[in-house]
C-alpha positions as CSV (number, residue, x, y, z in Angstrom):
1,M,0.0,0.0,0.0
2,P,1.4,3.4,-1.0
3,N,2.3,5.9,1.7
4,I,3.1,8.9,-0.4
5,Q,0.2,11.0,-1.7
6,Q,1.3,10.9,-5.4
7,Q,1.6,7.1,-5.2
8,K,-1.9,6.9,-3.9
9,K,-3.2,9.1,-6.7
10,R,-1.2,7.0,-9.2
11,V,-2.9,3.8,-8.0
12,R,-6.3,5.4,-8.5
13,T,-5.6,6.7,-12.0
14,A,-4.0,3.3,-13.0
15,A,-7.2,1.6,-11.8
16,K,-9.3,3.9,-14.0
17,Q,-7.1,3.4,-17.0
18,R,-7.2,-0.4,-16.5
19,L,-11.0,-0.4,-16.6
20,E,-11.0,1.8,-19.7
21,N,-8.5,-0.5,-21.5
22,L,-10.7,-3.5,-20.5
23,R,-13.7,-1.8,-22.0
24,Y,-11.9,-1.3,-25.3
25,Q,-10.6,-4.9,-25.4
26,S,-14.0,-6.3,-24.4
27,T,-15.8,-4.3,-27.1
28,A,-13.3,-5.4,-29.7
29,K,-14.0,-9.0,-28.8
30,T,-17.8,-8.4,-29.0
31,L,-17.5,-6.8,-32.4
32,A,-15.4,-9.7,-33.6
33,K,-18.1,-12.1,-32.5
34,R,-20.7,-10.1,-34.3
35,L,-18.6,-10.1,-37.4
36,R,-18.2,-13.9,-37.3
37,A,-22.0,-14.3,-36.9
38,A,-22.6,-12.0,-39.9
39,V,-20.2,-14.0,-42.0
40,E,-21.9,-17.3,-41.0
41,A,-25.3,-15.8,-41.8
42,G,-23.9,-14.7,-45.3
43,D,-25.3,-11.2,-45.2
44,E,-22.8,-9.1,-47.3
45,K,-24.0,-5.7,-46.2
46,Q,-24.0,-6.7,-42.5
47,V,-20.5,-8.2,-42.9
48,A,-19.2,-5.0,-44.4
49,A,-20.8,-2.8,-41.7
50,E,-19.5,-5.0,-38.9
51,H,-16.0,-5.1,-40.4
52,R,-15.9,-1.4,-40.7
53,E,-17.0,-0.9,-37.1
54,L,-14.5,-3.4,-35.8
55,V,-11.6,-1.8,-37.7
56,R,-12.7,1.6,-36.5
57,W,-12.8,0.4,-32.9
58,L,-9.4,-1.3,-33.1
59,D,-7.9,1.9,-34.5
60,R,-9.4,3.9,-31.7
61,A,-8.1,1.4,-29.1
62,A,-4.6,1.5,-30.6
63,A,-4.6,5.3,-30.5
64,R,-5.5,5.3,-26.8
65,G,-2.9,2.5,-26.0
66,A,-5.5,-0.1,-25.0
67,L,-4.1,-2.4,-27.7
68,H,-0.6,-2.5,-29.2
69,R,-0.6,-0.8,-32.6
70,N,0.8,-3.9,-34.3
71,T,-2.1,-6.0,-32.9
72,A,-4.6,-3.4,-34.2
73,Q,-3.0,-2.8,-37.5
74,V,-1.2,-4.6,-40.4
75,A,0.1,-7.7,-38.6
76,G,-2.9,-8.2,-36.4
77,R,-6.6,-8.4,-36.4
78,P,-8.1,-6.4,-39.4
79,P,-6.4,-8.5,-42.1
80,R,-7.4,-11.7,-40.4
81,F,-11.0,-10.5,-40.2
82,S,-11.1,-9.3,-43.8
83,R,-10.6,-12.9,-45.1
């Protein structure tokens, strides 16, 4: 347990950031599941919309630092989901 005031504050802000990062990661997983469901259903418009939303969300998460930029970009999820 921290004794110094700045350390206490840092623990509080780290907890908030951790929850925010978890929200981004969880939403990305949910959007990926929705994309898979749309692919299995065979609806082209729905697949395109879900893929666009997923890529947009991954870019936003990478910009905030919730996901590593390589995971959210070229080597990571969007090319895998576009197949």
